[in-house]
N, C-alpha and C positions, 0 to 999 in steps of 0.2 A: 663744708670746708675739708672735713676728713676724706670725703669721697673724691674731691678735687685733688687733694694731695696724693691719694692712692693711685688715681688715674695718671697723674703726672709721673709717679714712680714706675708704673707699668710701661708707659711710653718710653721712659729713659732706659729701662732695662732691655726692652725690645730693640731699641736703637743700638745699644751696646753689644747685644748678642749678634745683631746683623753685621756690625762692623767687625766683630771678632771672627764670625764665620767667613765673612768676605775676605778677611786677611789670611785665613787658614790655607786656602787653595794656592795663592801665589807663594806662600811660605813653604808649603809642601813642594811645589814645583822647584823652588830655588835650593832646598836642602836635600832633595833626592839626588843620588842614592846615598843611604846612610850605612850600607854594607854591600858585600859582593853581589853582583847581578848575574843571573843565569839566562842564557839564550837556549831554548829548547828547539831543536830542528827536526822537521819531518823527514829530512833526507840524510843520507849517510855521509861519512867523510869523503872529500874529494869531489862532491857535487858542486855545481856552480853556486848554489845557495850557501853551502858550507864554506867555500872559499871567501865569498863576500862577507859572510858573518864573521869570520876570523879576522879579516882585514879590518872591518869596522871595530871589532872588539879590541884590537890592539890600540887603535887611535882613541876610541872612547874611554878606554882605561886611563889613558893619560889625561884626557879632558875631565873625567868624572872623579878621578882620585880613588877609584874602587876597581878591583879586578872583575873581569867578566869571564864567566865559565861557559864554554860551548858544550852542550850535551846533545849528541846525535841519538835520535830515537826513530829510526826508519821502520817501516812495516805497518801492516794493517791499513793500507790506503791513507796513511797520515793520522789515523785515529789514535795510534799508540802515543805519539808525541802530543796530540791535542788533549788527550786524557790526562797526561802528566802535567801539562800546563794548566788545565782547568782545575785539577785536583789540588794544586799548590795554593790557589787563592791568595797570591802574594804579588805585590806590585814590584817586587825585585826578581820575579821569575817571568820572563817574556817568551812569546812564541815567535820564532823567525821561520817564515815559510812562504812558499808560493801559494797564491790563491787557489790554484788547481788542486792543492792538497785537500780542500774541503768543499768547494762550491758544488761539486758533483754528488756529495754525500747524500743529500735528501732524495735523490733518484736511484741510488745504489744500495743503500743500507736501511734495513728495518730497525726501529727502536735505537736511534742514535744516542749515545751516552752523554751528549752535550747539545747545547742550543746554539744556533748561529750568533745569538746575542752574547755568548760567552767570550767571543773574540772581538775585542775592541781595537779597530785599526789605529795604529800609532804613526807609522811612517812607511811610505813607499820608498824602496831603495832602488830597484832595477826592474827591467823587463828582460826575462830570459828569451833568447832567440830560439824559436821553435821552427823547425824545418820539415818539409816533405821531401823525402828521398826515395830513390829507386836504385836497383843494381846497375852497375856501369854496363852490364851485358844487355840491359833492356834498351832497345833502339830509341825509345821515347826521349826527347830532349826538352820537353815542356810538360807542364801539368795538363794542358789540353790534349797533347798526344798520348799521355797516359789514360786519360778518360776514353779517348777514341779507341785505344787498344783494349781497354776493359769492356767497352761496348761491343767490340768485334769478337770477344772471347768470354761471353757471359759465364760466370761461375768458375772460370779457369785461373783467375788471378786472386791473390789474397793480400791482406794488409795487417800491419801490427801497429799498436798505439803506445802512448806513454802513460797517461793518467786517465782517471775516470771522466773528468770534465772534458778534456780534449777528444777522448774517445766518443763521448756522446755527441759532440759537435760534428766530428768527422763522419760518424755513421749516419747522422741526420743529413749531412751533405750528400753522401753517396745515394741515399734514398731519394733526395730531392732531384737529383739529376738522372735517376733511373738507372744506376749502374749496380750490377751484381758482382760484388767483390767480398770474398769470405774473410772474416776476422780470425787471426791466429792469436791466442792470448799468450802473454809472456809475463813472468814474475820479474825476470832480470832484463832490463832494457839493453844491456850490452849483448846478451845472447840474441836479441832480436836484430841488433845491428849486424852481428856476425852472420846470421841467417839471411839477412838482406844482401850482404856482400856475396854470399854463395849462391843467391838466386832462389832460395827456398821461400822467401818472402819477396813480393814485388813492389809494395808500397809501405813506407814507414814514416809516421809522423812522430817526431821526438824533438827533445832539446838538441840543438845543433852540436852541443858539446859531446853528446853521446855518440853521435855518428861521425864526428870530426876525424878521428883516427882512420876510419875506413874511407872517408871522402879524400883525405890527404894521401892515402895509399892508392888512390885511383880505382877502388873497388865499388864505391857508392857515388852516385851523382845527386846533388841536391838541386831541386827544381824551383822551390819557392819557399818563402818564410810566411808564417801566419801572422806575423807582427804588423802593426799599423804602418810602420815605416821600415825601410831597408836597414839591414845591420851594417854598421861601420866596418866590421871585420870581413864581410863578404858583400861589398857594395854592388857587385854585378848580379847578385841573385834577386829577382823581383819578389814583391809581396804577392800574396795570393790574390789580392784585389787587382794588382797590375797584370797578374796572370789570367784574369777573367773570372775569378771565383771569390767575390768579396764575402760570401757567406761563411768562408773558413777563417775569417780574420779573428784572431784572439791573441792578445799579448800575455806573455807568461809573467804575471805580476809577482814580485817577491818583496816582502816587507816584514814589519815588526808589528806584533799584536800584544796588547795588555789585557788585564782583567777588566770587566765591565765597569767596576767602580772606580777606575783610575780617572782622576780629574782631568778635564780637557786641557787645563793650563799645563799640566805636567806632560801630557801626550804631545802638545804643541812644542814644549821645550825640548823634549827628546828628539822630535822630528827636526827641529832647528839645529840641534847639535849634530845630528847625522848629516844634514845637508851641509853644515859648515865644514865638517872634516872631509866630506866628499869633494866639495868645491875647492878646498885648499890643498888637497893632496893628489897630485897627478898619478902617483903610483896606484891608488885605488881605482881610478878611471882606467888606466892601462890594464890592470889585472882583470878588471871586470870585462873589458873588451876582448882580452885574450881568452877568457873563459866563456865567450859567447853570451855576454850579458850587456844590456844597454843601460848605462847609468840614467836613472830617472827619479831622483829624490823628490818627495812630496810630502805634505803634511797630512794629518789625520782626515781632514775633510776631503782632500783630493784622493787619498787612498781609498776611503769608504765609497766615494763616488765611482771610482774605477771598478771596484769589486761589484757594486750594485749593477753597473752596466754589464758586466760579465754574467752576473746571475740572470739578468733579463734575456740575454742571448741564449744562455744555456736552457732556461725555462722553455723557450720557444722550440729549441732543438729536441728536448725531452718530450715535449707535447707532440711534435711531429712523429716521434717514434712510439708514441703511445705509453710513455713511461710516466706513471703518476708520481707526484711528490709524496714520499712516505713521511709519516709522523713518528 
């Protein structure tokens, strides 16, 4: 009798604990945030990601009833910001960044101070428009014509890039089509755009927003975008796939990341809140379009899937270049 009663008590306690634990996650999701939230950015003030982060911060502050602080930590190929985010170990400190800030790290840096699992996708916000441009003085009017010019003048043309991930993919593409074009490294993307305008650089793959002033001044010509779809702000510019080079396709994913221990219910709620304010506020959409970003809100599962697809593409490009994945 005593054993039966003890067994019954154990079962009852187990059920109560299960119910309590099950109720904790939704409760956390509903009560969060309980204090100010911080978005750490891998890019500086004025960048497309910075503008979208501040727009969302304004609207989410009203929705959440807590202030949102934007902290820009550019530099170190995104590692400075990622380190600050990972070190915080706080579900009120989130990382707001393009996926290109980190997916190339395993091929470019030894002994990374963080693990990919430290970045838990919360919400996809937008796709940055990434374009391939040439000087207006270059006769080529299409990507195919640029390739033909490079083949006709091996080693005489050069190119500049934007980030590690896109650079790896672009260099792999050049190798796959057998074109000899030299890379010119830049720390400041604006300097690269200026050198492209003056003809010191012949090809530049970058966020459209960086090249836009020179494009509007008539000094640079954009030939194609690497995005999967045409950009609404420049609808006449074809995608790289439409231009005949689908291997160059990559969207500039921008979104929000949390610590790995953040419950999925909370991540989904944050993503739903972001989508709600984006869908209900035309100002956000218009500002994103003006800054060459394509609104593309999505939940944690969608965001994670998009990133993994990019990682697979990048892994192939790195392998083609003989770049091992570093541990």
